[in-house]
C-alpha angles and dihedrals in degrees: 000000000000089000093055091043089054090049090050091050090049092049091049092049092050090047092053092049092049091046090057091050092045091048090057092050093048092048089055092047094048091049088054090051096226132064116251102223099216096043093046094047092048093048094046094044091050089064089069102040126102117004111045131213127239092241145344092275092059090047091052092050088061095045107035094080088061092061095094088057092049090050092066092067107090097182100048126074110202127187147161123208131191128236089280091055092252122144113254097164136014135164126241094262091060092044092051093046088055087059092250131128098206138034098233098077089055097052118100093018132110125222087254089060096043099042135051124277093254093063116008099073092052091053092049090049089056088053091050092054089056091047098044102036102030087241117174113212112206129189095339105185107224137171117226137176111228130210090285090056088242114136119241140164128248138174114233126204124186131173136174123254120222135202126220091277092056093253119140110247101172145319138261126209146179130198111194121192112244108252127220119265118283101242093181094064112112091234095051097103093052092047093045086064089051091050091049091050091052092049091050098045107029090116090074136041110295115197130205087234094064091044092053090050091053092049095039093226138105125270091253091052091046092053092047097045094045089055091050098044104031098018088232137092116248090255091052090050090055091045093050094051092047094050093046089054091046091055090054093048092049088065087065130067093252111134112258092238088057091047088056092050094047089052094054099262114129090177112066093198091053089052091051092049093048094046093050093045091056102036106024089239134092110234090255093051091048091051091049092047094050101041110138092033097276126087115245103250096216093052096042096045094105091052089068090064128064105220 
């Protein structure tokens, strides 16, 4: 018993130290109004690194008091789920984007239970891959509909949580709204030309080589500067432009195979996989849900909520 008590004391001490560090990061982020994706992910992930809890309940006891700080971040949905992919903690942004006023109705439920059949099961399956395989999901570009029903992009990060025996006991995740480009960055003008080239040629294969020639920098510099200015990798920038155009074309009567071709996808199945991965819908489901120019609210409800 003394051994476990000592381990509990050690875990509590580490939690308090990390909470102080996390508090400082959150204070900076709240002062700057919007969550910096990299800083927030790093700070939140650091809470779960190193010494591990006995179970999910012990982990929550060390994290729950941070919830008021997480609630001040309007552009970041933060959550923890148990081994059965059920919500055990979520911040106010996530609760509100689920159309709820309070956290309690969300607790103990999976995405499949909270969201409609068209979307929820797919989100829960993503959770189960993290929980079963120890998969870490990094910077997954996803389209969501927020509380206003307006579509917007976010980057989602999920990772498994382990106990002291090395067994997965849950997962933690963050979905951060994609911010606008940083026009004050010294490399912005060069990258603006890259962005314009992508928007003009997304309907064909766009290589990193041609983008580096336009910017006059190396591949490593291009990757680094795109992340700093646009908060996306060059490949994610191409993907985002293609999917935005695909969404527009799916409001027309153009055959889906032709939509894929006009958006730069020579493989129809690859287009379907990419579109569903980012929106939660297959192209056909998206077209059916948005017939008449306005998304069906019952079908699109999940889209208002980063999972």
